[in-house]
C-alpha beads as a LAMMPS data file, in Angstrom:
LAMMPS data file: protein, C-alpha beads

71 atoms
70 bonds

1 atom types
1 bond types

-500.0 500.0 xlo xhi
-500.0 500.0 ylo yhi
-500.0 500.0 zlo zhi

Masses

1 110.0

Atoms # bond

1 1 1 -3.327 -21.137 -7.147
2 1 1 -6.371 -19.669 -5.425
3 1 1 -9.383 -19.148 -7.700
4 1 1 -11.123 -16.847 -5.189
5 1 1 -8.417 -14.190 -4.886
6 1 1 -8.312 -10.771 -6.529
7 1 1 -7.647 -10.583 -10.260
8 1 1 -4.353 -9.317 -11.678
9 1 1 -5.919 -6.000 -12.709
10 1 1 -7.306 -5.512 -9.189
11 1 1 -3.864 -6.204 -7.743
12 1 1 -2.354 -3.586 -10.057
13 1 1 -4.995 -1.084 -8.958
14 1 1 -4.276 -1.825 -5.284
15 1 1 -0.568 -1.383 -5.906
16 1 1 -1.125 1.992 -7.576
17 1 1 -3.369 3.242 -4.773
18 1 1 -0.947 2.033 -2.105
19 1 1 2.022 3.720 -3.745
20 1 1 -0.017 6.901 -4.198
21 1 1 -0.974 6.811 -0.506
22 1 1 2.659 6.462 0.539
23 1 1 3.660 9.273 -1.824
24 1 1 0.950 11.583 -0.473
25 1 1 1.981 10.854 3.090
26 1 1 5.634 11.562 2.319
27 1 1 4.638 14.718 0.453
28 1 1 2.598 15.877 3.424
29 1 1 5.474 15.236 5.792
30 1 1 7.871 17.147 3.535
31 1 1 5.442 20.062 3.216
32 1 1 4.268 20.287 6.846
33 1 1 7.246 18.791 8.656
34 1 1 7.374 16.005 11.187
35 1 1 4.539 15.767 13.694
36 1 1 5.118 17.174 17.174
37 1 1 2.418 15.336 19.099
38 1 1 1.679 11.694 19.747
39 1 1 -1.489 11.844 17.642
40 1 1 0.436 12.962 14.581
41 1 1 2.959 10.186 15.005
42 1 1 0.167 7.681 15.465
43 1 1 -1.407 8.740 12.166
44 1 1 1.950 8.507 10.354
45 1 1 2.722 5.056 11.753
46 1 1 -0.730 3.657 10.991
47 1 1 -0.710 5.071 7.446
48 1 1 2.798 3.714 6.850
49 1 1 1.850 0.266 8.104
50 1 1 -1.356 0.209 6.059
51 1 1 -0.015 1.498 2.745
52 1 1 3.386 -0.161 3.132
53 1 1 1.869 -3.493 4.089
54 1 1 -0.600 -3.377 1.224
55 1 1 2.195 -2.503 -1.193
56 1 1 4.379 -5.402 -0.050
57 1 1 1.478 -7.874 0.009
58 1 1 0.389 -6.875 -3.490
59 1 1 3.915 -7.042 -4.898
60 1 1 4.303 -10.526 -3.413
61 1 1 1.050 -11.638 -5.033
62 1 1 1.995 -10.163 -8.405
63 1 1 5.508 -11.611 -8.381
64 1 1 4.329 -15.090 -7.363
65 1 1 1.363 -14.844 -9.725
66 1 1 -1.087 -15.772 -6.966
67 1 1 -4.274 -14.702 -8.666
68 1 1 -7.138 -16.480 -10.392
69 1 1 -6.289 -15.200 -13.904
70 1 1 -3.105 -17.221 -14.077
71 1 1 -1.761 -14.689 -16.570

Bonds

1 1 1 2
2 1 2 3
3 1 3 4
4 1 4 5
5 1 5 6
6 1 6 7
7 1 7 8
8 1 8 9
9 1 9 10
10 1 10 11
11 1 11 12
12 1 12 13
13 1 13 14
14 1 14 15
15 1 15 16
16 1 16 17
17 1 17 18
18 1 18 19
19 1 19 20
20 1 20 21
21 1 21 22
22 1 22 23
23 1 23 24
24 1 24 25
25 1 25 26
26 1 26 27
27 1 27 28
28 1 28 29
29 1 29 30
30 1 30 31
31 1 31 32
32 1 32 33
33 1 33 34
34 1 34 35
35 1 35 36
36 1 36 37
37 1 37 38
38 1 38 39
39 1 39 40
40 1 40 41
41 1 41 42
42 1 42 43
43 1 43 44
44 1 44 45
45 1 45 46
46 1 46 47
47 1 47 48
48 1 48 49
49 1 49 50
50 1 50 51
51 1 51 52
52 1 52 53
53 1 53 54
54 1 54 55
55 1 55 56
56 1 56 57
57 1 57 58
58 1 58 59
59 1 59 60
60 1 60 61
61 1 61 62
62 1 62 63
63 1 63 64
64 1 64 65
65 1 65 66
66 1 66 67
67 1 67 68
68 1 68 69
69 1 69 70
70 1 70 71
């Protein structure tokens, strides 16, 4: 267990923000449609990688209980 990592409550906050970011991106794509240019696709891919990666990383930490609280 790492005593310098984020606390459990911080991990839950990160998870909520990451899921909200993914939901907002999906909502924007549903409302505006798929991008037509390379710049739009770049923004979608980067946002997906960022929010998706953060979501998966946080879930892994929460499931394995890798946080300093130990709770």
